[in-house]
MITIMI-156154 format. One record per residue (C-alpha): residue in three letters; chain; x, y, z. Coordinates in steps of 0.5 Angstrom, whole numbers, plus 500, padded with zeros to 3 digits. Each point is the difference from the previous one (the first is absolute). Layout:
// MITIMI-156154
+-----+----+-----+-----+-----+
:  aa : ch :   X :   Y :   Z :
+-----+----+-----+-----+-----+
: ALA :  A :   X :   Y :   Z :
...
+-----+----+-----+-----+-----+
END
This chain:
// MITIMI-156154
+-----+----+-----+-----+-----+
:  aa : ch :   X :   Y :   Z :
+-----+----+-----+-----+-----+
: MET :  A : 281 : 270 : 645 :
: VAL :  A : 496 : 503 : 505 :
: THR :  A : 507 : 501 : 504 :
: VAL :  A : 503 : 504 : 494 :
: GLY :  A : 494 : 504 : 499 :
: ALA :  A : 499 : 502 : 508 :
: MET :  A : 507 : 501 : 500 :
: THR :  A : 500 : 504 : 494 :
: ALA :  A : 495 : 505 : 503 :
: ASN :  A : 503 : 500 : 507 :
: LEU :  A : 507 : 502 : 497 :
: ALA :  A : 496 : 505 : 496 :
: SER :  A : 497 : 503 : 506 :
: TYR :  A : 507 : 500 : 504 :
: LEU :  A : 503 : 503 : 494 :
: LEU :  A : 495 : 506 : 501 :
: HIS :  A : 503 : 502 : 506 :
: LEU :  A : 507 : 502 : 497 :
: PRO :  A : 498 : 505 : 495 :
: ALA :  A : 495 : 503 : 505 :
: GLY :  A : 505 : 501 : 506 :
: ARG :  A : 505 : 503 : 495 :
: TRP :  A : 495 : 505 : 496 :
: LEU :  A : 495 : 502 : 506 :
: GLY :  A : 505 : 501 : 505 :
: PRO :  A : 499 : 498 : 507 :
: ALA :  A : 494 : 504 : 502 :
: GLY :  A : 497 : 498 : 493 :
: TYR :  A : 502 : 493 : 501 :
: GLY :  A : 497 : 499 : 507 :
: GLU :  A : 493 : 502 : 498 :
: PHE :  A : 501 : 495 : 494 :
: ALA :  A : 502 : 495 : 504 :
: SER :  A : 494 : 501 : 505 :
: LEU :  A : 495 : 500 : 495 :
: LEU :  A : 502 : 494 : 497 :
: ALA :  A : 499 : 497 : 507 :
: ALA :  A : 493 : 503 : 500 :
: GLN :  A : 499 : 496 : 493 :
: LEU :  A : 502 : 494 : 503 :
: VAL :  A : 495 : 500 : 505 :
: LEU :  A : 495 : 501 : 495 :
: ALA :  A : 502 : 495 : 496 :
: VAL :  A : 498 : 495 : 505 :
: PRO :  A : 493 : 499 : 497 :
: ALA :  A : 503 : 499 : 493 :
: LEU :  A : 504 : 494 : 503 :
: ALA :  A : 494 : 497 : 504 :
: LEU :  A : 496 : 501 : 494 :
: GLN :  A : 505 : 496 : 495 :
: THR :  A : 499 : 494 : 505 :
: VAL :  A : 493 : 500 : 501 :
: VAL :  A : 499 : 500 : 492 :
: ALA :  A : 505 : 495 : 499 :
: ARG :  A : 496 : 495 : 505 :
: GLU :  A : 494 : 502 : 497 :
: THR :  A : 502 : 498 : 493 :
: VAL :  A : 503 : 493 : 503 :
: HIS :  A : 493 : 499 : 503 :
: GLY :  A : 496 : 502 : 493 :
: ALA :  A : 498 : 507 : 500 :
: GLY :  A : 499 : 504 : 494 :
: VAL :  A : 505 : 505 : 497 :
: ALA :  A : 494 : 505 : 500 :
: VAL :  A : 498 : 499 : 507 :
: LEU :  A : 508 : 501 : 502 :
: ARG :  A : 501 : 506 : 496 :
: HIS :  A : 494 : 503 : 503 :
: LEU :  A : 502 : 498 : 507 :
: GLY :  A : 507 : 504 : 498 :
: TYR :  A : 496 : 506 : 497 :
: ARG :  A : 496 : 500 : 507 :
: CYS :  A : 506 : 500 : 504 :
: ALA :  A : 504 : 505 : 495 :
: ALA :  A : 494 : 505 : 502 :
: LEU :  A : 501 : 499 : 507 :
: ALA :  A : 507 : 501 : 500 :
: CYS :  A : 499 : 506 : 496 :
: LEU :  A : 496 : 503 : 505 :
: ALA :  A : 504 : 498 : 505 :
: ALA :  A : 506 : 504 : 497 :
: VAL :  A : 496 : 506 : 498 :
: LEU :  A : 498 : 500 : 508 :
: LEU :  A : 507 : 499 : 502 :
: VAL :  A : 504 : 505 : 496 :
: PRO :  A : 499 : 506 : 505 :
: VAL :  A : 502 : 495 : 506 :
: VAL :  A : 506 : 497 : 496 :
: ALA :  A : 502 : 507 : 498 :
: TRP :  A : 500 : 503 : 507 :
: ALA :  A : 502 : 494 : 504 :
: LEU :  A : 506 : 499 : 495 :
: ASP :  A : 501 : 508 : 499 :
: THR :  A : 500 : 499 : 493 :
: SER :  A : 496 : 504 : 495 :
: VAL :  A : 493 : 498 : 498 :
: ALA :  A : 502 : 499 : 493 :
: GLY :  A : 506 : 496 : 502 :
: ALA :  A : 495 : 496 : 504 :
: PHE :  A : 495 : 499 : 495 :
: GLY :  A : 506 : 498 : 495 :
: SER :  A : 501 : 494 : 505 :
: LEU :  A : 493 : 498 : 502 :
: VAL :  A : 497 : 500 : 493 :
: THR :  A : 504 : 494 : 498 :
: ALA :  A : 496 : 496 : 505 :
: PRO :  A : 494 : 498 : 496 :
: LEU :  A : 504 : 499 : 494 :
: LEU :  A : 504 : 495 : 504 :
: VAL :  A : 493 : 497 : 502 :
: LEU :  A : 498 : 499 : 492 :
: LEU :  A : 507 : 497 : 499 :
: ALA :  A : 499 : 495 : 505 :
: ALA :  A : 494 : 498 : 498 :
: GLU :  A : 503 : 498 : 493 :
: GLN :  A : 506 : 497 : 504 :
: GLY :  A : 496 : 495 : 504 :
: LEU :  A : 496 : 498 : 494 :
: LEU :  A : 507 : 498 : 497 :
: GLN :  A : 502 : 497 : 506 :
: GLY :  A : 494 : 496 : 501 :
: ARG :  A : 500 : 497 : 493 :
: GLY :  A : 507 : 498 : 501 :
: ARG :  A : 502 : 505 : 494 :
: PHE :  A : 507 : 501 : 504 :
: GLY :  A : 504 : 502 : 494 :
: ALA :  A : 495 : 506 : 498 :
: LEU :  A : 500 : 501 : 508 :
: SER :  A : 507 : 501 : 500 :
: VAL :  A : 500 : 505 : 494 :
: VAL :  A : 495 : 504 : 503 :
: LEU :  A : 504 : 500 : 507 :
: ALA :  A : 506 : 503 : 496 :
: ALA :  A : 496 : 505 : 496 :
: ALA :  A : 496 : 503 : 506 :
: GLY :  A : 507 : 501 : 503 :
: ILE :  A : 503 : 503 : 494 :
: ALA :  A : 494 : 504 : 498 :
: LYS :  A : 500 : 503 : 507 :
: VAL :  A : 507 : 502 : 500 :
: VAL :  A : 502 : 502 : 493 :
: PRO :  A : 495 : 506 : 500 :
: ALA :  A : 502 : 502 : 507 :
: VAL :  A : 507 : 501 : 498 :
: GLY :  A : 498 : 504 : 494 :
: VAL :  A : 496 : 505 : 504 :
: LEU :  A : 506 : 500 : 505 :
: ALA :  A : 505 : 501 : 495 :
: ALA :  A : 496 : 506 : 497 :
: GLY :  A : 500 : 503 : 507 :
: GLY :  A : 493 : 498 : 502 :
: GLY :  A : 499 : 499 : 508 :
: PRO :  A : 498 : 494 : 504 :
: GLY :  A : 492 : 501 : 498 :
: ALA :  A : 501 : 501 : 493 :
: ALA :  A : 505 : 494 : 500 :
: LEU :  A : 495 : 495 : 504 :
: PHE :  A : 494 : 502 : 495 :
: ALA :  A : 504 : 498 : 494 :
: GLY :  A : 501 : 494 : 503 :
: ALA :  A : 493 : 499 : 501 :
: ILE :  A : 499 : 501 : 493 :
: GLY :  A : 505 : 495 : 498 :
: THR :  A : 496 : 495 : 505 :
: GLY :  A : 493 : 501 : 497 :
: LEU :  A : 503 : 499 : 493 :
: VAL :  A : 503 : 493 : 502 :
: ALA :  A : 493 : 499 : 504 :
: LEU :  A : 496 : 501 : 493 :
: ALA :  A : 505 : 496 : 496 :
: ALA :  A : 499 : 494 : 505 :
: ALA :  A : 493 : 500 : 500 :
: LEU :  A : 501 : 499 : 492 :
: LEU :  A : 504 : 495 : 501 :
: VAL :  A : 496 : 496 : 505 :
: GLY :  A : 494 : 502 : 496 :
: ARG :  A : 502 : 494 : 495 :
: ALA :  A : 498 : 495 : 505 :
: ASP :  A : 493 : 497 : 500 :
: GLY :  A : 495 : 503 : 505 :
: GLY :  A : 496 : 494 : 503 :
: GLY :  A : 499 : 500 : 507 :
: ASP :  A : 495 : 496 : 505 :
: GLY :  A : 496 : 506 : 503 :
: ARG :  A : 505 : 501 : 506 :
: VAL :  A : 499 : 508 : 502 :
: PRO :  A : 506 : 502 : 504 :
: THR :  A : 499 : 506 : 505 :
: ALA :  A : 504 : 506 : 502 :
: GLY :  A : 500 : 497 : 507 :
: ALA :  A : 505 : 494 : 497 :
: VAL :  A : 505 : 505 : 498 :
: LEU :  A : 499 : 504 : 507 :
: ARG :  A : 502 : 493 : 503 :
: ALA :  A : 506 : 499 : 496 :
: SER :  A : 502 : 507 : 501 :
: GLN :  A : 501 : 499 : 507 :
: VAL :  A : 504 : 494 : 499 :
: GLN :  A : 505 : 504 : 495 :
: LEU :  A : 500 : 506 : 505 :
: ALA :  A : 502 : 496 : 506 :
: LEU :  A : 506 : 497 : 496 :
: ILE :  A : 502 : 507 : 497 :
: ALA :  A : 500 : 503 : 507 :
: LEU :  A : 504 : 494 : 502 :
: THR :  A : 505 : 501 : 495 :
: SER :  A : 501 : 508 : 502 :
: LEU :  A : 498 : 501 : 507 :
: ASP :  A : 507 : 498 : 502 :
: LEU :  A : 503 : 505 : 496 :
: LEU :  A : 496 : 506 : 502 :
: LEU :  A : 501 : 498 : 508 :
: ALA :  A : 507 : 499 : 499 :
: ARG :  A : 500 : 508 : 497 :
: MET :  A : 496 : 502 : 506 :
: MET :  A : 504 : 496 : 506 :
: LEU :  A : 507 : 499 : 498 :
: ASP :  A : 505 : 506 : 499 :
: ALA :  A : 501 : 502 : 493 :
: ASP :  A : 507 : 496 : 499 :
: SER :  A : 496 : 493 : 502 :
: ALA :  A : 494 : 502 : 496 :
: GLY :  A : 504 : 501 : 494 :
: LEU :  A : 504 : 493 : 501 :
: TYR :  A : 493 : 497 : 501 :
: ALA :  A : 497 : 503 : 493 :
: LEU :  A : 506 : 497 : 497 :
: GLY :  A : 499 : 493 : 503 :
: ALA :  A : 493 : 500 : 498 :
: VAL :  A : 502 : 500 : 492 :
: ALA :  A : 502 : 493 : 502 :
: THR :  A : 493 : 499 : 503 :
: LYS :  A : 496 : 503 : 494 :
: VAL :  A : 505 : 496 : 495 :
: ALA :  A : 498 : 493 : 504 :
: PHE :  A : 493 : 502 : 500 :
: TRP :  A : 498 : 502 : 493 :
: LEU :  A : 505 : 495 : 496 :
: PRO :  A : 496 : 494 : 501 :
: GLN :  A : 493 : 504 : 498 :
: ALA :  A : 499 : 496 : 494 :
: VAL :  A : 499 : 494 : 504 :
: GLY :  A : 493 : 502 : 503 :
: VAL :  A : 498 : 503 : 494 :
: VAL :  A : 501 : 494 : 495 :
: LEU :  A : 497 : 495 : 506 :
: TYR :  A : 494 : 505 : 502 :
: PRO :  A : 495 : 497 : 495 :
: ARG :  A : 502 : 493 : 502 :
: MET :  A : 499 : 502 : 507 :
: ALA :  A : 493 : 503 : 498 :
: ASN :  A : 498 : 493 : 498 :
: PRO :  A : 497 : 496 : 505 :
: ALA :  A : 503 : 493 : 497 :
: GLN :  A : 507 : 503 : 500 :
: SER :  A : 500 : 505 : 505 :
: ALA :  A : 503 : 496 : 506 :
: ALA :  A : 506 : 497 : 495 :
: ALA :  A : 501 : 507 : 497 :
: VAL :  A : 500 : 504 : 507 :
: ARG :  A : 505 : 494 : 503 :
: ALA :  A : 505 : 501 : 493 :
: ALA :  A : 500 : 508 : 500 :
: LEU :  A : 502 : 500 : 508 :
: ALA :  A : 505 : 494 : 498 :
: VAL :  A : 503 : 504 : 495 :
: LEU :  A : 500 : 507 : 503 :
: VAL :  A : 504 : 497 : 506 :
: ALA :  A : 505 : 497 : 495 :
: ILE :  A : 501 : 506 : 497 :
: GLY :  A : 500 : 504 : 507 :
: THR :  A : 506 : 495 : 502 :
: VAL :  A : 504 : 501 : 494 :
: LEU :  A : 499 : 508 : 501 :
: VAL :  A : 502 : 500 : 507 :
: ALA :  A : 506 : 496 : 499 :
: GLY :  A : 502 : 505 : 494 :
: ALA :  A : 499 : 506 : 505 :
: ALA :  A : 505 : 496 : 505 :
: VAL :  A : 505 : 499 : 495 :
: CYS :  A : 499 : 507 : 497 :
: GLY :  A : 500 : 504 : 506 :
: PRO :  A : 508 : 502 : 500 :
: LEU :  A : 499 : 503 : 494 :
: VAL :  A : 495 : 506 : 503 :
: PRO :  A : 506 : 504 : 502 :
: LEU :  A : 503 : 500 : 493 :
: LEU :  A : 494 : 501 : 496 :
: VAL :  A : 497 : 506 : 504 :
: GLY :  A : 505 : 502 : 505 :
: ASP :  A : 504 : 498 : 507 :
: VAL :  A : 495 : 504 : 504 :
: TYR :  A : 495 : 495 : 498 :
: ARG :  A : 504 : 494 : 503 :
: PRO :  A : 495 : 498 : 506 :
: VAL :  A : 495 : 498 : 495 :
: GLN :  A : 505 : 494 : 497 :
: SER :  A : 499 : 496 : 506 :
: LEU :  A : 492 : 501 : 500 :
: LEU :  A : 499 : 499 : 492 :
: TRP :  A : 498 : 493 : 501 :
: LEU :  A : 495 : 502 : 505 :
: PHE :  A : 497 : 505 : 496 :
: ALA :  A : 499 : 495 : 494 :
: LEU :  A : 497 : 495 : 505 :
: GLN :  A : 495 : 506 : 501 :
: GLY :  A : 498 : 500 : 493 :
: ALA :  A : 500 : 493 : 499 :
: CYS :  A : 495 : 499 : 506 :
: LEU :  A : 496 : 506 : 497 :
: ALA :  A : 500 : 496 : 493 :
: VAL :  A : 497 : 494 : 503 :
: LEU :  A : 495 : 504 : 504 :
: GLN :  A : 498 : 503 : 493 :
: GLY :  A : 499 : 493 : 497 :
: ALA :  A : 496 : 498 : 506 :
: LEU :  A : 495 : 506 : 500 :
: LEU :  A : 499 : 499 : 493 :
: SER :  A : 498 : 493 : 501 :
: ALA :  A : 495 : 503 : 505 :
: ILE :  A : 497 : 505 : 494 :
: ALA :  A : 500 : 495 : 495 :
: GLY :  A : 496 : 495 : 505 :
: ASP :  A : 496 : 506 : 502 :
: ARG :  A : 502 : 499 : 507 :
: THR :  A : 503 : 507 : 502 :
: HIS :  A : 498 : 500 : 507 :
: LEU :  A : 507 : 497 : 501 :
: ALA :  A : 503 : 507 : 499 :
: PHE :  A : 499 : 501 : 507 :
: VAL :  A : 506 : 496 : 502 :
: ALA :  A : 504 : 505 : 496 :
: TRP :  A : 496 : 506 : 503 :
: ALA :  A : 502 : 497 : 507 :
: GLY :  A : 507 : 499 : 497 :
: LEU :  A : 500 : 508 : 498 :
: ALA :  A : 498 : 502 : 507 :
: VAL :  A : 505 : 496 : 504 :
: GLU :  A : 506 : 503 : 495 :
: ALA :  A : 497 : 507 : 502 :
: VAL :  A : 500 : 499 : 507 :
: LEU :  A : 507 : 496 : 501 :
: MET :  A : 503 : 505 : 495 :
: ALA :  A : 497 : 506 : 504 :
: THR :  A : 502 : 497 : 507 :
: VAL :  A : 505 : 495 : 500 :
: ALA :  A : 505 : 501 : 494 :
: SER :  A : 505 : 506 : 500 :
: THR :  A : 506 : 498 : 496 :
: LEU :  A : 500 : 498 : 493 :
: ARG :  A : 502 : 492 : 501 :
: GLN :  A : 494 : 500 : 505 :
: PHE :  A : 495 : 503 : 495 :
: VAL :  A : 503 : 495 : 495 :
: ALA :  A : 498 : 494 : 505 :
: VAL :  A : 493 : 503 : 501 :
: ALA :  A : 498 : 500 : 493 :
: VAL :  A : 503 : 493 : 498 :
: GLY :  A : 497 : 497 : 506 :
: VAL :  A : 493 : 503 : 498 :
: ALA :  A : 501 : 499 : 493 :
: ALA :  A : 502 : 492 : 501 :
: VAL :  A : 494 : 499 : 505 :
: THR :  A : 495 : 503 : 497 :
: ALA :  A : 502 : 497 : 493 :
: ALA :  A : 500 : 493 : 503 :
: ALA :  A : 493 : 501 : 504 :
: VAL :  A : 497 : 502 : 493 :
: ALA :  A : 503 : 495 : 496 :
: VAL :  A : 498 : 494 : 505 :
: LEU :  A : 493 : 503 : 500 :
: ALA :  A : 500 : 501 : 492 :
: VAL :  A : 502 : 493 : 499 :
: ARG :  A : 495 : 497 : 505 :
: ALA :  A : 494 : 504 : 497 :
: ALA :  A : 502 : 498 : 493 :
: SER :  A : 501 : 493 : 502 :
: ALA :  A : 493 : 499 : 504 :
: GLY :  A : 496 : 505 : 495 :
: THR :  A : 497 : 502 : 506 :
: PRO :  A : 494 : 505 : 499 :
: THR :  A : 500 : 507 : 503 :
: HIS :  A : 496 : 506 : 500 :
: ASP :  A : 504 : 503 : 494 :
: THR :  A : 498 : 494 : 496 :
: ALA :  A : 493 : 500 : 502 :
: PRO :  A : 497 : 505 : 495 :
: HIS :  A : 503 : 496 : 494 :
: ARG :  A : 497 : 493 : 502 :
: GLU :  A : 493 : 504 : 500 :
: ARG :  A : 501 : 502 : 493 :
+-----+----+-----+-----+-----+
END
């Protein structure tokens, strides 16, 4: 059910690009796509907040306390968005109104993430799947309506923000039927910041190779890499529900070790199937997108392998957040640095770029997975968990 909800949201987001590209034209679509990218970066705190709220729900924190944490984080996100509007408008060469329409979504996503975290932590996955799907649809449908009426990128994104806000309100009403309770735990914004750097490291690892390919390779090779990276995204996002569903067990000290091992085993199994499928489907690439993309067919399985490794890395990093061992993210940041150096100094062809991306993803995922399993099995106290023990 979570997979269906997440895939509905992702499909809606992908479909938004079709009318935007057609109705805005190349220049307008370029602005629209860049503002969406900026919005994705500011959504990192929302992703982090959901994991923290879900973890603290498992540990017994009350709904009111966790909602208050969401309000504080939303206020910080709102302040950051306001301050960044002129910066983003200048950096991306867009209008101030366009940047505002994009960034105003950030605090609303934070509020929505708090409610999703409450549902996830309580194991209400049916309701969570509905909220995930509704959030994707409510963000896209108003934006498409504005585009159809002749509105620009900023107006379309602002309409999507309104849809997100409405779903956040509906989700709060849905969660509000649950009992409050709580054991007096008071999580802080610092926990969200620690989780944010974990999520940021993961997002950077899924995006850096595409950015560097565009900068370092010729235009044709960069285009080939971009197409192959579609397989990476599919292999990365498809098993996302595994971590979502097993996360509450990861946050439970009595079940953490078994849940981490189970999540990683399932992710490896799914990744193996996807890589094999990419190898079989590789010859279809020229038939589907044109003969000019023929060089990708022999590399498609490698792109899928990169995504599968990143999915395992995501599962391991989620377990680090669940156990408040966010220092494990240093391995991901180190992998990011190695990838950047190798792609900038060693790799010069399409095949070499893919090889570096796969190698870094595999080594990083393996290292973090081993550390995550050991930490969960041993239950070793860390500086991250000390404040919770004191409370």
